[in-house]
Every structure is written in C-alpha cells, then in structure tokens.
Wavefront OBJ file of the C-alpha trace (Angstrom):
o trace
v 162.274 -5.469 -31.832
v 158.442 -5.292 -31.735
v 158.544 -5.188 -27.503
v 160.773 -2.051 -27.795
v 159.327 -0.593 -30.517
v 155.812 -0.417 -28.777
v 157.547 0.536 -25.394
v 158.925 3.709 -27.537
v 155.557 4.655 -29.159
v 153.952 4.382 -25.870
v 156.825 6.616 -24.283
v 156.233 9.102 -26.882
v 152.557 9.082 -27.120
v 152.243 9.656 -23.123
v 154.944 12.574 -23.289
v 153.030 14.113 -26.052
v 149.816 13.762 -23.956
v 151.662 15.365 -20.654
v 153.031 18.122 -22.661
v 149.473 18.931 -24.126
v 148.064 18.947 -20.780
v 150.543 21.448 -19.528
v 153.408 19.270 -18.292
v 156.577 21.483 -18.740
v 159.235 18.928 -17.011
v 159.251 15.326 -18.373
v 161.130 13.056 -16.384
v 162.221 9.836 -18.005
v 163.442 7.387 -15.651
v 164.328 3.462 -16.160
v 163.796 2.674 -12.600
v 161.421 -0.119 -12.036
v 162.941 -2.660 -14.363
v 162.393 -6.292 -13.559
v 162.916 -9.606 -14.795
v 159.491 -8.753 -16.856
v 160.414 -5.213 -17.389
v 163.656 -4.401 -19.563
v 164.594 -0.764 -19.719
v 164.462 1.046 -22.669
v 168.164 2.524 -23.246
v 167.854 5.881 -22.137
v 169.681 7.716 -25.023
v 166.902 5.905 -27.389
v 164.226 6.855 -25.054
v 165.559 10.777 -25.059
v 166.259 10.467 -28.643
v 162.967 9.403 -29.532
v 160.977 11.652 -26.986
v 162.660 14.749 -28.213
v 162.333 14.181 -31.629
v 158.546 13.052 -31.449
v 158.092 16.295 -29.640
v 159.793 18.296 -32.499
v 157.655 16.835 -35.367
v 154.683 17.656 -33.137
v 155.932 20.973 -32.519
v 155.617 20.558 -28.738
v 159.644 20.709 -27.969
v 160.061 23.864 -26.811
v 157.262 23.629 -24.417
v 159.041 21.370 -21.972
v 162.436 20.328 -20.559
v 163.315 16.950 -20.403
v 165.262 15.050 -17.405
v 166.816 11.956 -17.644
v 166.919 9.522 -14.555
v 169.409 7.176 -15.844
v 170.884 3.965 -14.337
v 172.820 3.673 -17.662
v 174.641 6.784 -17.498
v 177.632 6.663 -15.769
v 180.407 8.653 -17.761
v 180.929 12.184 -19.297
v 180.420 10.716 -22.988
v 176.989 9.415 -21.660
v 176.101 12.730 -20.209
v 177.396 14.763 -23.199
v 175.200 12.153 -25.923
v 172.074 12.357 -23.434
v 172.222 16.431 -23.571
v 173.141 16.607 -27.191
v 169.790 14.628 -27.757
v 167.537 17.023 -25.915
v 168.242 16.371 -21.730
v 168.213 19.495 -19.989
v 169.760 17.362 -16.860
v 170.797 14.273 -16.239
v 170.347 12.064 -12.728
v 172.881 9.175 -12.724
v 171.162 7.501 -9.797
v 173.028 4.019 -10.234
v 176.565 5.735 -10.540
v 175.927 7.644 -7.512
v 174.643 4.694 -5.444
v 177.358 2.889 -6.741
v 179.667 5.477 -5.267
v 178.092 5.451 -2.146
v 178.500 1.898 -1.910
v 182.056 1.911 -2.928
v 182.812 4.280 0.156
v 180.707 2.459 2.474
v 182.554 -0.592 1.773
v 185.868 1.033 1.733
v 186.731 -0.222 -1.764
v 189.295 2.132 -3.960
v 189.035 5.014 -1.301
v 190.559 6.064 1.760
v 189.493 6.161 5.388
v 189.081 9.986 5.163
v 186.679 9.716 2.308
v 183.144 10.153 2.895
v 180.053 9.296 0.823
v 179.149 13.055 0.270
v 182.423 14.110 -0.627
v 182.985 11.264 -3.151
v 179.772 12.038 -4.562
v 180.439 15.920 -5.042
v 183.853 14.987 -6.626
v 182.065 12.441 -9.237
v 179.966 15.309 -9.901
v 182.522 18.118 -10.285
v 184.403 15.833 -12.280
v 181.336 15.046 -14.673
v 180.831 19.089 -14.770
v 184.626 19.545 -15.787
v 184.264 16.701 -18.437
v 181.272 18.139 -20.076
v 182.707 21.643 -20.627
v 185.936 20.200 -22.106
v 183.653 18.307 -24.110
v 181.695 21.394 -25.117
v 184.899 23.424 -25.607
v 186.465 20.982 -28.289
v 183.432 21.394 -30.270
v 183.635 25.154 -30.135
v 180.654 25.546 -27.716
v 180.819 27.563 -24.517
v 177.554 26.833 -22.970
v 175.220 23.587 -22.150
v 172.279 25.680 -23.616
v 174.178 25.656 -27.215
v 174.990 21.962 -26.714
v 171.583 20.838 -25.689
v 169.850 19.159 -28.753
v 172.559 20.235 -30.801
v 172.977 16.588 -32.220
v 176.728 17.155 -33.322
v 177.296 13.442 -33.570
v 177.367 10.660 -36.182
v 176.033 7.376 -35.509
v 178.523 4.671 -35.991
v 177.078 0.916 -36.287
v 173.499 1.790 -36.536
v 171.000 1.147 -39.034
v 169.780 4.206 -41.360
v 166.193 3.307 -40.974
v 166.784 3.103 -36.921
v 168.697 6.434 -36.489
v 166.050 8.233 -38.749
v 163.479 6.849 -36.671
v 164.711 7.946 -33.236
v 167.784 10.164 -34.088
v 166.660 12.195 -36.806
v 169.215 14.129 -38.685
v 172.084 11.993 -37.440
v 174.127 11.083 -39.994
v 174.840 7.483 -40.124
v 177.533 6.465 -43.088
v 178.396 2.863 -41.762
v 175.056 1.260 -41.135
v 174.863 -1.687 -38.457
v 172.233 -2.703 -35.918
v 168.770 -1.590 -35.364
v 165.994 -1.915 -32.635
v 165.797 -5.715 -32.981
v 169.303 -6.212 -31.693
v 168.825 -3.612 -29.141
v 165.901 -5.258 -27.824
v 167.826 -8.313 -27.530
v 170.482 -6.792 -25.505
v 168.011 -5.103 -23.263
l 1 2 3 4 5 6 7 8 9 10 11 12 13 14 15 16 17 18 19 20 21 22 23 24 25 26 27 28 29 30 31 32 33 34 35 36 37 38 39 40 41 42 43 44 45 46 47 48 49 50 51 52 53 54 55 56 57 58 59 60 61 62 63 64 65 66 67 68 69 70 71 72 73 74 75 76 77 78 79 80 81 82 83 84 85 86 87 88 89 90 91 92 93 94 95 96 97 98 99 100 101 102 103 104 105 106 107 108 109 110 111 112 113 114 115 116 117 118 119 120 121 122 123 124 125 126 127 128 129 130 131 132 133 134 135 136 137 138 139 140 141 142 143 144 145 146 147 148 149 150 151 152 153 154 155 156 157 158 159 160 161 162 163 164 165 166 167 168 169 170 171 172 173 174 175 176 177 178 179 180 181 182
C-alpha cells in the first residue's frame, strides 16, 4: 500500500499546487500506464483530490475532469461525479466501441463508429439522469460532490482518508489490497 499511498499524496500535492498557481480545471488521467506504472483507480484519485482540496479550502476554485480507462458504465460515472468530477472522458470505453464497430463484432453493417459512440454517450446520459432521479435529484450540479453513497467492503480508516464523510458500516479491504489489485 505504500506505493499507492505515495502516489495519492503526490497527486494531491500536485493538484493543490496547480490550483494555488491559478489552474481552474484539473484533468486527472490514467493514460500512460505501463508494466512499471500501475494506474491509480480513478474513483480513488478523484475522491482523494476532491477531499484534499476541500480540506485546504481550495475546492471551489477548480473543476475536476476525469480521463478514465476504468470508467465504462453508468454506475462508475455516477460515482465519479458523486465524488467531485465535473466531467468524465471514458476514453477506453470509446476506443473499445470504435474497435468493435471496425471489426463488425456485435454490430450491424449499417452502424458506423461515430453513431455507436453517440449512442453510448446518449445511453450514459439517460442512465445518469435516471440515477439522479431515483435519488430525487434533478440536475448534475446538485449531484456532483454530494457523496450520497455508503462504502461497503472498505476499511473505515481508508474511507475516512480518501472518501471523507462516507459511511462504511461493514469494513473490509484497504489501500494495501487495492495496490495489489492494481
């Protein structure tokens, strides 16, 4: 867990320095991973930066955009937004859709890549709206950063550090296990 802890601390320090230098849009990206550089899970990175900036009283000075290879479905987008992301670029999901269309896998001959991606984005938009509506929330702005979740299967100390104010009634794994998985 030490490598992940160091990476998160560095990410938070860099985000804070950028905001203090006048940057008003932070882009958190997991591109550039390699066998030597494992990605920080985007939800963990977003929660860590969001809460760090809140503790430093800097959060209102910037927006957070997530360029996430691990975000590919509505629930993951909802979590990222719920923990502070203003926008999500699911680049790997989009590249996968484009490749599936190019190969003709699971698609008809009349579907082009641009239409397939447009359909994906539209489905995600509608799914997010449905998720918000189930919570009684009518706008993305009201949902962003609201943290209306419970953490199931995570150690309370871990949740307190990176997802502050999120209830974690059951307990479970921590940063060590997440680093091993990454």
